[in-house]
VMD Tcl script that draws the C-alpha trace (Angstrom):
set ca {
  {-8.05 -20.01 -27.51}
  {-9.55 -16.58 -28.20}
  {-10.78 -15.12 -24.91}
  {-13.09 -12.16 -24.32}
  {-13.26 -10.90 -20.75}
  {-16.22 -8.78 -19.68}
  {-14.87 -8.27 -16.16}
  {-11.73 -6.42 -15.03}
  {-11.20 -9.10 -12.36}
  {-11.50 -11.90 -14.94}
  {-8.96 -10.11 -17.11}
  {-6.55 -10.06 -14.17}
  {-7.15 -13.76 -13.55}
  {-6.59 -14.74 -17.18}
  {-3.34 -12.78 -17.33}
  {-2.21 -14.26 -14.00}
  {-2.74 -17.72 -15.51}
  {-0.33 -16.82 -18.31}
  {-2.98 -16.37 -21.00}
  {-2.57 -12.69 -21.73}
  {-1.66 -13.31 -25.35}
  {-4.99 -15.08 -25.84}
  {-7.12 -12.19 -24.55}
  {-8.60 -10.56 -27.65}
  {-11.39 -8.48 -26.07}
  {-11.89 -6.61 -22.80}
  {-14.08 -3.94 -21.22}
  {-13.38 -0.22 -21.05}
  {-12.50 -0.72 -17.36}
  {-9.89 -3.45 -17.86}
  {-6.67 -1.64 -17.00}
  {-4.60 -4.24 -15.16}
  {-2.17 -5.49 -16.09}
  {-1.37 -2.59 -18.45}
  {-1.05 -5.02 -21.36}
  {-4.83 -5.56 -21.15}
  {-5.31 -2.11 -22.67}
  {-3.98 -3.38 -26.00}
  {-7.00 -5.67 -26.49}
  {-10.10 -4.52 -28.31}
  {-12.88 -2.94 -26.26}
  {-16.08 -4.99 -26.47}
  {-18.03 -3.48 -23.57}
  {-18.58 0.19 -22.76}
  {-20.56 2.10 -20.19}
  {-23.95 3.51 -21.13}
  {-23.65 6.09 -18.34}
  {-23.05 9.80 -19.03}
  {-19.61 11.09 -18.11}
  {-18.75 13.59 -15.39}
  {-21.48 12.66 -12.89}
  {-21.10 13.03 -9.13}
  {-21.59 9.95 -6.92}
  {-25.12 11.13 -6.05}
  {-25.94 11.65 -9.74}
  {-24.53 8.23 -10.64}
  {-26.66 6.63 -7.93}
  {-29.77 8.36 -9.25}
  {-29.14 7.37 -12.87}
  {-28.35 3.77 -11.93}
  {-31.55 3.43 -9.91}
  {-33.64 5.02 -12.67}
  {-32.21 2.79 -15.38}
  {-32.50 -0.37 -13.33}
  {-36.12 0.47 -12.48}
  {-36.82 0.99 -16.19}
  {-35.03 -2.24 -17.16}
  {-32.39 -0.36 -19.12}
  {-28.79 -1.53 -19.52}
  {-25.91 0.14 -17.71}
  {-23.36 -1.32 -20.14}
  {-23.26 -1.51 -23.90}
  {-21.97 -4.68 -25.55}
  {-20.19 -3.84 -28.80}
  {-21.67 -6.56 -30.99}
  {-19.64 -5.65 -34.09}
  {-16.43 -6.05 -32.10}
  {-17.65 -9.32 -30.64}
  {-18.49 -10.62 -34.11}
  {-15.08 -9.61 -35.50}
  {-13.23 -11.28 -32.63}
  {-15.16 -14.59 -32.85}
  {-14.17 -15.70 -29.34}
  {-13.96 -19.28 -28.12}
  {-14.55 -18.27 -24.49}
  {-16.41 -15.31 -22.97}
  {-16.03 -14.66 -19.25}
  {-18.80 -12.67 -17.57}
  {-20.80 -12.43 -14.32}
  {-24.27 -12.36 -12.81}
  {-23.16 -11.07 -9.42}
  {-23.99 -7.39 -9.83}
  {-26.05 -5.58 -12.45}
  {-24.05 -2.43 -11.80}
  {-20.66 -4.08 -12.38}
  {-20.73 -5.56 -15.88}
  {-22.78 -6.98 -18.73}
  {-25.06 -9.76 -17.46}
  {-24.77 -13.33 -18.72}
  {-28.24 -13.18 -20.27}
  {-27.21 -10.26 -22.47}
  {-24.06 -12.08 -23.55}
  {-25.97 -15.25 -24.40}
  {-28.46 -13.25 -26.45}
  {-25.72 -11.43 -28.36}
  {-23.82 -14.62 -29.14}
  {-27.01 -16.28 -30.34}
  {-27.92 -13.34 -32.59}
  {-24.39 -13.19 -34.00}
  {-24.18 -16.93 -34.50}
  {-21.02 -17.24 -32.40}
  {-20.43 -20.68 -30.90}
  {-18.49 -19.65 -27.79}
  {-18.43 -21.05 -24.30}
  {-19.68 -18.60 -21.67}
  {-18.11 -18.81 -18.23}
  {-19.97 -17.01 -15.44}
  {-18.08 -16.01 -12.28}
  {-20.13 -15.15 -9.19}
  {-17.85 -15.18 -6.11}
  {-19.52 -14.14 -2.87}
  {-16.81 -14.75 -0.25}
  {-13.04 -14.40 -0.18}
  {-12.58 -18.14 -0.58}
  {-14.86 -18.00 -3.63}
  {-12.66 -15.33 -5.21}
  {-9.62 -17.59 -4.96}
  {-11.65 -20.61 -6.12}
  {-12.76 -18.65 -9.21}
  {-9.15 -18.71 -10.40}
  {-9.37 -22.50 -10.50}
  {-12.69 -22.21 -12.34}
  {-11.10 -20.11 -15.09}
  {-8.15 -22.48 -15.19}
  {-10.44 -25.47 -15.74}
  {-11.97 -23.71 -18.73}
  {-8.60 -22.79 -20.21}
  {-6.42 -25.82 -19.50}
  {-4.18 -24.03 -17.02}
  {-4.94 -26.06 -13.90}
  {-1.30 -26.52 -12.92}
  {-0.66 -22.77 -12.93}
  {-3.83 -22.19 -10.91}
  {-2.80 -24.68 -8.24}
  {0.42 -22.77 -7.65}
  {-1.26 -19.35 -7.78}
  {-4.12 -20.26 -5.42}
  {-1.71 -21.91 -2.99}
  {0.41 -18.77 -2.95}
  {-2.60 -16.54 -2.23}
  {-3.85 -18.80 0.58}
  {-0.35 -19.00 2.03}
  {-0.18 -15.20 2.19}
  {-3.52 -15.12 4.02}
  {-2.26 -17.76 6.47}
  {0.91 -15.77 7.05}
  {-1.17 -12.65 7.68}
  {-3.34 -14.51 10.20}
  {-0.26 -15.67 12.10}
  {1.17 -12.17 12.13}
  {-2.08 -10.76 13.53}
  {-2.66 -13.47 16.12}
  {-3.88 -11.96 19.39}
  {-4.52 -8.43 18.10}
  {-7.34 -6.29 19.42}
  {-9.69 -5.98 16.47}
  {-10.80 -2.41 15.68}
  {-14.38 -1.70 14.61}
  {-14.29 -0.96 10.89}
  {-16.78 0.37 8.36}
  {-15.94 0.10 4.66}
  {-17.97 2.42 2.43}
  {-18.26 1.12 -1.14}
  {-20.19 4.25 -2.13}
  {-20.54 7.67 -0.55}
  {-23.70 9.41 -1.83}
  {-25.68 7.71 -0.48}
  {-23.38 5.64 1.71}
  {-23.27 1.90 1.00}
  {-21.88 -0.62 3.46}
  {-19.57 -3.27 2.08}
  {-20.72 -6.70 0.95}
  {-19.61 -9.94 -0.69}
  {-15.90 -10.64 0.00}
  {-15.03 -7.19 1.39}
  {-16.05 -7.94 5.02}
  {-13.84 -11.05 4.73}
  {-10.93 -8.79 3.80}
  {-11.56 -6.79 6.97}
  {-11.64 -9.98 9.04}
  {-8.46 -11.30 7.40}
  {-6.80 -7.95 8.19}
  {-7.61 -8.19 11.90}
  {-10.69 -5.97 12.01}
  {-14.43 -6.33 12.65}
  {-16.80 -4.99 9.96}
  {-19.62 -3.21 11.79}
  {-22.09 -2.78 8.90}
  {-21.14 -5.05 6.00}
  {-22.45 -8.60 5.71}
  {-19.97 -11.29 4.56}
  {-21.27 -12.86 1.37}
  {-24.23 -10.45 1.21}
  {-24.83 -7.56 -1.11}
  {-23.53 -4.09 -0.35}
  {-26.49 -2.16 1.00}
  {-27.44 1.47 1.33}
  {-27.24 2.80 4.89}
  {-27.90 6.14 6.53}
  {-25.36 8.39 8.15}
  {-27.22 7.81 11.40}
  {-26.75 4.04 11.07}
  {-23.06 4.59 10.43}
  {-22.77 6.75 13.54}
  {-24.68 4.21 15.64}
  {-22.35 1.43 14.47}
  {-19.52 3.45 16.08}
  {-16.61 2.44 13.84}
  {-13.12 3.25 15.02}
  {-11.90 3.23 11.41}
  {-13.80 4.26 8.27}
  {-12.43 3.07 4.93}
  {-13.64 5.10 1.94}
  {-13.48 2.67 -0.99}
  {-15.86 3.84 -3.74}
  {-15.97 1.60 -6.79}
  {-14.50 3.28 -9.86}
  {-12.79 6.21 -8.12}
  {-9.23 5.05 -7.59}
  {-7.10 6.56 -4.84}
  {-7.21 10.21 -5.89}
  {-10.98 10.16 -6.35}
  {-11.52 8.33 -3.06}
  {-9.30 10.89 -1.34}
  {-11.36 13.80 -2.66}
  {-14.61 12.18 -1.56}
  {-13.24 11.30 1.88}
  {-11.89 14.81 2.42}
  {-15.26 16.27 1.47}
  {-17.11 14.01 3.93}
  {-14.70 14.90 6.72}
  {-15.15 18.60 5.96}
  {-18.93 18.23 5.92}
  {-18.92 16.30 9.21}
  {-20.87 13.32 7.86}
  {-18.46 10.70 9.22}
  {-18.23 9.77 12.91}
  {-16.08 12.45 14.48}
  {-13.79 10.17 16.47}
  {-13.08 7.63 13.72}
  {-9.85 7.46 11.76}
  {-10.60 7.91 8.06}
  {-8.67 6.30 5.21}
  {-9.13 6.52 1.45}
  {-8.02 3.50 -0.58}
  {-7.65 2.42 -4.21}
  {-10.70 0.19 -4.21}
  {-10.60 -0.84 -7.87}
  {-7.11 -2.23 -7.53}
  {-7.34 -3.97 -4.16}
  {-10.89 -4.22 -2.81}
  {-13.90 -4.40 -5.11}
  {-12.56 -6.45 -8.04}
  {-12.66 -10.17 -7.17}
  {-9.29 -11.15 -8.55}
  {-5.84 -12.09 -7.20}
  {-5.14 -8.60 -5.86}
  {-7.80 -8.84 -3.16}
  {-5.12 -10.55 -1.07}
  {-3.08 -7.37 -1.51}
  {-6.21 -5.63 -0.22}
  {-6.28 -7.73 2.95}
  {-2.60 -6.96 3.55}
  {-3.25 -3.27 2.91}
  {-6.13 -3.20 5.39}
  {-3.92 -4.91 7.97}
  {-1.31 -2.16 7.58}
  {-4.01 0.43 8.37}
  {-5.48 -1.46 11.32}
  {-2.26 -2.74 12.91}
  {0.80 -0.64 12.03}
  {2.42 -1.92 15.23}
  {2.77 -5.35 13.61}
  {5.41 -4.12 11.20}
  {3.06 -3.70 8.25}
  {4.02 -0.45 6.48}
  {1.32 1.64 4.81}
  {1.81 1.99 1.05}
  {0.93 5.59 0.13}
  {0.17 4.47 -3.42}
  {-2.67 2.33 -2.08}
  {-4.09 4.23 0.92}
  {-4.08 7.73 2.40}
  {-4.90 8.84 5.92}
  {-7.46 11.64 5.79}
  {-7.97 12.07 9.53}
}
mol new
graphics top color blue
foreach p $ca { graphics top sphere $p radius 0.5 }
foreach p [lrange $ca 0 end-1] q [lrange $ca 1 end] { graphics top cylinder $p $q radius 0.2 }
display resetview
């Protein structure tokens, strides 16, 4: 099977199912596992480089209002690869090429490929999506073992955190303007023994004001901007602390969101475990400095 993945999370899932050698095309963002970088790039960003978070937000809103694409599907590459299966999403217009654009491109190019759309909204959905990919690729047995392992880790985490006092937590998926977390991210907070004060489980991430963040009175603020990795998140968090925009009495952490929070793949369970180490260090959960940094 020749597989094209238009989602970093789908790429992770396909590799986790043992199909890495069948992945012929990926997006410019697909960087895990490292072997994914050897596949041909079939989707690129249409955004200018070097923009600040505020500038990115402005451009995204302008392009969406005008009906313009945020991603560019490389049709020549797609035609050359002649995939049997294309994995995409309709969950977020800002995250990847939409299914409608993929269908149109395949039709124009005359490619008879199956299109698999993944739209997980909750943490359970993320794990279930592994089984969905497995059903399309004949790897059901591997998926059963993988999904069971992920759920077992979440069960073990719940037992370890039984009886904890849950801190009030706000996860910021964007910083200028601030966006509260959505979809599966509030579930990660819950699984880690915290209470998300702004995000809605299964809902979309939504823009909030600094006043709303202050009123929510979080004890812990997690800075997890999509696309910024740990170093970028650290710089943004440090700037917000210096500017005084975050609640003054809240602990502030920067995390590698792309790896462990915002991509709905197997590593979100790592994200839940990481959050737990920040919320409850007294439970013997060490903080991994390669995944999170304390800013204040």
